[in-house]
C-alpha positions as CSV (number, residue, x, y, z in Angstrom):
1,X,0.0,0.0,0.0
2,X,1.4,3.4,-1.0
3,X,1.9,6.2,1.6
4,X,0.8,9.0,-0.6
5,X,-1.1,11.9,0.9
6,X,-4.7,11.5,-0.3
7,X,-4.9,14.8,-2.2
8,X,-5.9,13.1,-5.4
9,X,-8.4,10.5,-6.5
10,X,-5.6,8.2,-7.6
11,X,-5.9,6.0,-10.7
12,X,-6.3,2.2,-10.1
13,X,-3.5,1.4,-12.6
14,X,0.2,2.1,-12.6
15,X,1.9,3.8,-15.5
16,X,5.3,2.4,-16.4
17,X,6.2,4.0,-19.8
18,X,5.0,6.2,-22.6
19,X,5.5,6.7,-26.3
20,X,3.9,9.3,-28.6
21,X,0.3,9.8,-27.4
22,X,0.2,6.5,-25.5
23,X,0.8,5.4,-22.0
24,X,1.4,1.8,-20.9
25,X,0.5,0.3,-17.5
26,X,2.2,-2.3,-15.4
27,X,-0.5,-4.7,-16.6
28,X,0.6,-4.0,-20.2
29,X,-2.5,-2.1,-21.1
30,X,-2.2,0.6,-23.8
31,X,-3.9,3.9,-23.1
32,X,-4.5,6.7,-25.5
33,X,-3.8,9.9,-23.7
34,X,-6.4,12.7,-24.0
35,X,-5.0,14.5,-20.9
36,X,-1.2,14.9,-21.5
37,X,-0.7,15.2,-17.8
38,X,-3.3,18.1,-17.8
39,X,-1.8,19.9,-20.8
40,X,1.8,19.4,-19.7
41,X,3.2,16.8,-22.1
42,X,2.8,19.1,-25.2
43,X,5.1,16.8,-27.3
44,X,3.8,13.6,-25.9
45,X,6.1,10.9,-24.6
46,X,9.6,9.8,-25.7
47,X,9.9,12.8,-28.1
48,X,13.4,13.0,-29.7
49,X,13.7,16.8,-28.9
50,X,13.1,16.3,-25.2
51,X,15.3,13.2,-25.1
52,X,18.2,14.9,-26.9
53,X,17.9,17.9,-24.6
54,X,18.1,15.7,-21.5
55,X,21.1,13.7,-22.9
56,X,23.0,16.9,-23.8
57,X,22.5,18.2,-20.3
58,X,23.7,15.0,-18.7
59,X,27.0,15.5,-20.6
60,X,27.7,18.8,-18.8
61,X,27.8,17.0,-15.4
62,X,25.8,19.7,-13.8
63,X,22.5,19.1,-12.1
64,X,22.1,22.4,-10.3
65,X,23.3,26.0,-10.2
66,X,22.4,29.0,-8.1
67,X,19.7,31.3,-9.4
68,X,22.3,34.1,-9.7
69,X,24.5,32.1,-12.0
70,X,24.2,32.7,-15.7
71,X,24.2,29.9,-18.3
72,X,23.5,29.6,-22.0
73,X,19.9,28.4,-22.1
74,X,18.7,30.6,-19.2
75,X,19.7,33.5,-21.5
76,X,18.4,32.0,-24.7
77,X,15.0,31.0,-23.2
78,X,14.5,34.4,-21.6
79,X,15.3,36.2,-24.9
80,X,12.9,33.9,-26.8
81,X,10.0,34.2,-24.4
82,X,10.4,38.0,-24.3
83,X,10.6,38.3,-28.1
84,X,7.5,36.2,-28.7
85,X,5.4,37.9,-26.0
86,X,5.4,41.4,-24.5
87,X,9.1,42.1,-24.9
88,X,9.4,41.9,-21.1
89,X,11.9,40.5,-18.6
90,X,11.6,37.0,-17.4
91,X,11.6,35.4,-14.0
92,X,11.9,31.6,-13.9
93,X,10.3,29.3,-11.3
94,X,9.3,25.7,-11.0
95,X,5.6,25.7,-11.7
96,X,2.5,27.5,-12.8
97,X,1.4,28.4,-9.2
98,X,4.9,29.9,-8.6
99,X,4.7,31.9,-11.8
100,X,1.3,33.3,-10.5
101,X,2.8,34.0,-7.1
102,X,5.5,36.1,-8.7
103,X,2.9,37.9,-10.9
104,X,0.7,38.8,-8.0
105,X,3.7,40.0,-6.0
106,X,5.1,42.1,-8.9
107,X,1.6,43.6,-9.5
108,X,1.2,44.6,-5.9
109,X,4.7,46.0,-5.8
110,X,3.8,48.2,-8.9
111,X,0.5,49.2,-7.2
112,X,2.3,50.2,-4.0
113,X,3.8,53.2,-5.8
114,X,0.3,54.3,-7.0
115,X,-1.8,53.5,-3.8
116,X,-3.5,50.7,-5.7
117,X,-3.9,47.2,-4.2
118,X,-7.1,45.5,-5.5
119,X,-7.0,42.7,-8.1
120,X,-10.0,41.7,-10.2
121,X,-10.1,37.9,-11.0
122,X,-12.7,35.9,-12.8
123,X,-15.4,33.4,-11.8
124,X,-14.6,29.8,-12.7
125,X,-10.9,30.7,-12.6
126,X,-8.0,28.6,-11.4
127,X,-4.4,29.8,-11.0
128,X,-2.9,27.3,-8.6
129,X,-3.2,25.9,-5.1
130,X,-0.6,27.9,-3.2
131,X,-2.1,30.6,-0.8
132,X,-1.4,33.6,-3.0
133,X,-2.6,31.8,-6.2
134,X,-5.8,30.6,-4.3
135,X,-6.6,34.3,-3.6
136,X,-7.3,34.9,-7.3
137,X,-8.9,31.5,-7.9
138,X,-12.7,31.3,-7.6
139,X,-13.2,27.7,-6.5
140,X,-14.3,27.9,-2.8
141,X,-13.6,24.2,-2.3
142,X,-9.9,24.8,-2.8
143,X,-10.0,27.5,-0.1
144,X,-12.0,25.7,2.6
145,X,-10.7,24.9,6.0
146,X,-7.3,26.6,5.5
147,X,-7.9,29.9,7.2
148,X,-7.8,33.3,5.5
149,X,-6.2,33.7,2.1
150,X,-4.8,37.1,1.0
151,X,-7.7,39.6,0.4
152,X,-8.5,42.6,-1.8
153,X,-9.5,40.4,-4.7
154,X,-12.9,40.9,-6.4
155,X,-14.4,38.3,-8.8
156,X,-16.0,39.3,-12.1
157,X,-18.4,37.1,-13.8
158,X,-16.5,35.7,-16.8
159,X,-17.5,37.3,-20.1
160,X,-19.7,39.9,-18.3
161,X,-18.4,43.3,-19.4
162,X,-21.0,45.3,-17.5
163,X,-20.0,43.5,-14.2
164,X,-16.4,44.2,-14.9
165,X,-17.0,47.9,-15.4
166,X,-18.8,48.1,-12.0
167,X,-15.9,46.4,-10.2
168,X,-13.2,48.7,-11.5
169,X,-12.2,51.6,-9.2
170,X,-9.3,53.8,-8.3
171,X,-7.8,51.0,-6.1
172,X,-7.7,48.4,-8.9
173,X,-4.1,47.5,-9.8
174,X,-4.6,44.5,-12.0
175,X,-7.0,42.2,-13.9
176,X,-6.0,38.6,-14.1
177,X,-7.6,36.3,-16.7
178,X,-7.2,32.9,-18.4
179,X,-8.4,33.7,-21.9
180,X,-9.4,30.0,-22.1
181,X,-10.2,28.7,-18.6
182,X,-8.9,25.2,-18.1
183,X,-9.9,24.0,-14.6
184,X,-13.2,26.0,-15.1
185,X,-14.2,23.6,-17.9
186,X,-12.7,25.2,-21.1
187,X,-14.6,28.5,-20.9
188,X,-13.6,30.7,-23.8
189,X,-13.3,34.4,-23.5
190,X,-15.5,36.3,-26.0
191,X,-14.1,39.0,-28.3
192,X,-16.4,41.6,-26.7
193,X,-15.1,40.8,-23.2
194,X,-11.5,40.8,-24.3
195,X,-12.1,44.2,-25.9
196,X,-13.6,45.6,-22.7
197,X,-10.6,44.4,-20.7
198,X,-8.2,46.0,-23.1
199,X,-10.0,49.3,-23.1
200,X,-10.2,49.4,-19.3
201,X,-6.5,48.6,-18.8
202,X,-5.4,51.1,-21.4
203,X,-7.7,53.9,-20.1
204,X,-7.0,53.4,-16.4
205,X,-3.5,52.1,-16.5
206,X,-4.6,48.8,-14.8
207,X,-2.2,45.9,-15.3
208,X,-3.4,43.0,-17.5
209,X,-2.1,39.6,-16.2
210,X,-2.6,36.8,-18.7
211,X,-2.5,33.4,-17.2
212,X,-1.1,31.3,-20.1
213,X,-0.2,28.3,-17.9
214,X,-2.7,25.8,-19.5
215,X,-3.8,27.7,-22.6
216,X,-0.3,28.7,-23.8
217,X,2.6,27.1,-25.7
218,X,0.5,26.3,-28.8
219,X,-2.4,24.6,-27.0
220,X,-5.0,26.8,-28.7
221,X,-3.3,27.1,-32.1
222,X,-1.3,30.2,-31.2
223,X,1.8,30.2,-29.1
224,X,-0.2,32.1,-26.4
225,X,-4.0,32.2,-26.1
226,X,-4.1,36.0,-25.6
227,X,-2.8,36.4,-29.2
228,X,-6.3,35.4,-30.4
229,X,-7.5,38.7,-29.0
230,X,-4.7,41.0,-30.0
231,X,-4.1,41.7,-26.3
232,X,-0.8,43.1,-24.9
233,X,-0.5,41.8,-21.3
234,X,1.7,43.6,-18.9
235,X,2.5,40.3,-17.1
236,X,2.3,36.8,-18.6
237,X,2.6,33.5,-16.7
238,X,3.6,30.3,-18.3
239,X,4.4,26.7,-17.2
240,X,2.9,23.2,-18.1
241,X,3.5,22.7,-21.8
242,X,6.6,25.0,-21.7
243,X,8.7,22.2,-20.3
244,X,6.8,19.3,-22.0
245,X,7.1,17.3,-18.8
246,X,10.1,19.0,-17.1
247,X,8.9,21.3,-14.3
248,X,9.4,25.0,-15.2
249,X,7.5,28.2,-14.8
250,X,8.0,31.6,-16.2
251,X,6.7,35.1,-15.4
252,X,7.2,37.7,-18.2
253,X,7.0,41.3,-17.1
254,X,7.0,44.5,-19.2
255,X,10.0,46.7,-18.6
256,X,8.0,49.6,-17.3
257,X,6.8,47.4,-14.4
258,X,10.0,45.4,-13.8
259,X,12.0,48.6,-13.4
260,X,10.6,48.9,-9.8
261,X,12.0,45.5,-8.8
262,X,15.2,45.4,-6.8
263,X,17.7,42.7,-6.2
264,X,16.4,40.3,-3.5
265,X,12.7,41.1,-4.2
266,X,12.0,37.6,-5.3
267,X,13.8,34.3,-6.0
268,X,13.6,30.6,-6.6
269,X,16.2,28.0,-5.7
270,X,15.5,25.7,-8.6
271,X,14.1,28.3,-11.0
272,X,15.8,28.6,-14.4
273,X,18.1,25.6,-14.0
274,X,20.3,24.4,-16.8
275,X,18.2,21.3,-17.5
276,X,14.8,23.0,-17.4
277,X,15.7,25.9,-19.6
278,X,17.5,23.7,-22.1
279,X,14.5,21.5,-22.6
280,X,12.0,24.4,-22.6
281,X,14.0,26.4,-25.1
282,X,14.0,23.5,-27.6
283,X,10.3,22.7,-26.9
284,X,9.3,26.3,-27.4
285,X,11.2,26.6,-30.7
286,X,9.7,23.3,-32.0
287,X,6.1,24.4,-31.2
288,X,6.4,28.0,-32.2
289,X,6.4,27.3,-36.0
290,X,3.7,28.2,-38.4
291,X,3.3,24.6,-39.7
292,X,3.1,23.2,-36.2
293,X,0.6,25.8,-34.9
294,X,-1.5,25.4,-38.1
295,X,-1.7,21.7,-37.5
296,X,-3.0,22.3,-33.9
297,X,-5.7,24.7,-35.4
298,X,-6.8,22.1,-38.0
299,X,-6.9,19.3,-35.5
300,X,-8.9,21.6,-33.2
301,X,-11.4,22.2,-35.9
302,X,-11.7,18.5,-36.5
303,X,-12.1,17.9,-32.7
304,X,-14.9,20.5,-32.5
305,X,-16.7,18.9,-35.5
306,X,-16.5,15.4,-34.0
307,X,-17.7,16.6,-30.5
308,X,-20.5,18.7,-32.0
309,X,-21.7,15.6,-33.8
310,X,-21.7,13.6,-30.6
311,X,-23.6,16.4,-28.8
312,X,-26.3,16.4,-31.5
313,X,-26.9,12.7,-30.7
314,X,-27.1,12.9,-26.9
315,X,-29.4,15.2,-25.1
316,X,-27.6,14.7,-21.8
317,X,-24.7,16.8,-23.1
318,X,-25.3,20.4,-22.2
319,X,-22.5,22.0,-24.2
320,X,-19.3,21.4,-26.1
321,X,-16.5,24.0,-26.0
322,X,-13.4,23.8,-28.1
323,X,-10.4,26.1,-28.7
324,X,-7.5,24.4,-30.5
325,X,-6.7,21.2,-28.7
326,X,-8.5,22.2,-25.5
327,X,-12.1,20.9,-25.2
328,X,-14.7,20.5,-22.6
329,X,-17.8,18.2,-22.8
330,X,-20.3,19.6,-20.2
331,X,-23.0,17.1,-19.1
332,X,-26.4,18.0,-17.6
333,X,-25.8,15.4,-14.9
334,X,-22.6,14.8,-12.9
335,X,-23.4,11.1,-12.5
336,X,-23.5,10.6,-16.2
337,X,-20.2,12.6,-16.6
338,X,-18.6,10.4,-13.9
339,X,-19.8,7.2,-15.6
340,X,-18.5,8.3,-19.0
341,X,-15.2,9.4,-17.5
342,X,-14.8,5.9,-15.8
343,X,-16.0,4.0,-18.9
344,X,-13.7,5.7,-21.3
345,X,-10.8,5.0,-18.9
346,X,-11.8,1.3,-18.8
347,X,-11.8,1.3,-22.6
348,X,-8.3,2.7,-22.9
349,X,-8.7,6.5,-23.0
350,X,-7.3,9.0,-20.5
351,X,-9.2,12.2,-19.9
352,X,-9.8,14.6,-17.0
353,X,-13.0,15.2,-15.0
354,X,-13.4,18.8,-13.8
355,X,-16.2,20.5,-11.7
356,X,-17.9,17.1,-11.5
357,X,-19.7,17.3,-14.8
358,X,-17.2,18.3,-17.4
359,X,-14.8,16.0,-19.3
360,X,-11.7,17.9,-20.3
361,X,-9.7,16.9,-23.3
362,X,-6.1,18.2,-23.7
363,X,-4.1,15.7,-25.8
364,X,-0.5,16.1,-26.7
365,X,-0.2,18.6,-29.5
366,X,1.5,16.0,-31.7
367,X,-1.5,13.8,-31.8
368,X,-2.4,12.3,-35.2
369,X,-5.8,12.7,-36.8
370,X,-6.4,8.9,-36.6
371,X,-5.6,9.0,-32.9
372,X,-8.0,11.9,-32.4
373,X,-10.7,10.1,-34.2
374,X,-10.1,6.9,-32.2
375,X,-10.3,8.7,-28.9
376,X,-13.6,10.4,-29.9
377,X,-15.0,7.0,-31.0
378,X,-14.3,5.6,-27.6
379,X,-16.2,8.5,-26.0
380,X,-19.0,8.0,-28.5
381,X,-19.2,4.3,-28.0
382,X,-19.4,4.8,-24.2
383,X,-22.2,7.4,-24.6
384,X,-24.2,5.0,-26.9
385,X,-24.3,2.4,-24.1
386,X,-26.2,4.7,-21.8
């Protein structure tokens, strides 16, 4: 019996290896992965680019350096992330939650010079499970029985422009948003709401924080999801798919904001290590290509078409939402959602169940069309048995 802290509803099978878009259990069962470790394994498993990066790093004989020490890929990755985003400066950490912690801290530091300290976050949002990240996440279950979390955060109804306008005041320092909400069930920002946010931030000099942890690194068909809306975030957070399985987080901060940050303001023991940045640099370069991103778009269109067809045949599906290779199947009944989630797993398909009634689909970006169709057929077959 394992001694793991019961913070998860653990699977009843043990994974021993992976290749491409497939995982293999200790019982030699082959599973098609429609989760990718919750949008982390962007290049699937056993990918040559990741393998070579790891092998090349081993040759250096270095496993750790201090955060103050400079090395090749720390510089290269920071330059690449800056160039392909808001031209800002980069802080490296270990995870998405840590990148959010840095973003909140930097935003509040910026606001302290202007007597602003309130942040507006969104309903159905998720930004991590550390105390600071929980303060801007809307799920009350994640915040129960742990005492107070940092305050001065207001929650705007996602995609409700009139509500947002009512919440903004002279104390508002930042608006934080996932343009495609992951844990919330793949809720997609409307063009109208994005326009309102951009106008408010420009007019009132409120910072825009774009959480690109799950929706970034090509997941929606663009390197960052905010690019669908022609937004220009002041702070961007990234993680998950950036390392393709190697833990890394990044917070990208515009220069006019980062100029207020002094030495010692923030840090991370393992942030920006040689291995992490080498892998992430090569992963980012591989994904950030027109041909690759266009393939994600086209597969996303196919995914949407297949799921819409399923929805038309089953009245217990409330809604299907798709943006690139991020999809959510929302059921009217949580019991049916749980059953489909379990049945698809039993039939060789790995997905994620969120909010009790939504099956989330985030396969590796390298998934082939035939694999995409096979996974949807498994879902369809399980639905037809109800």
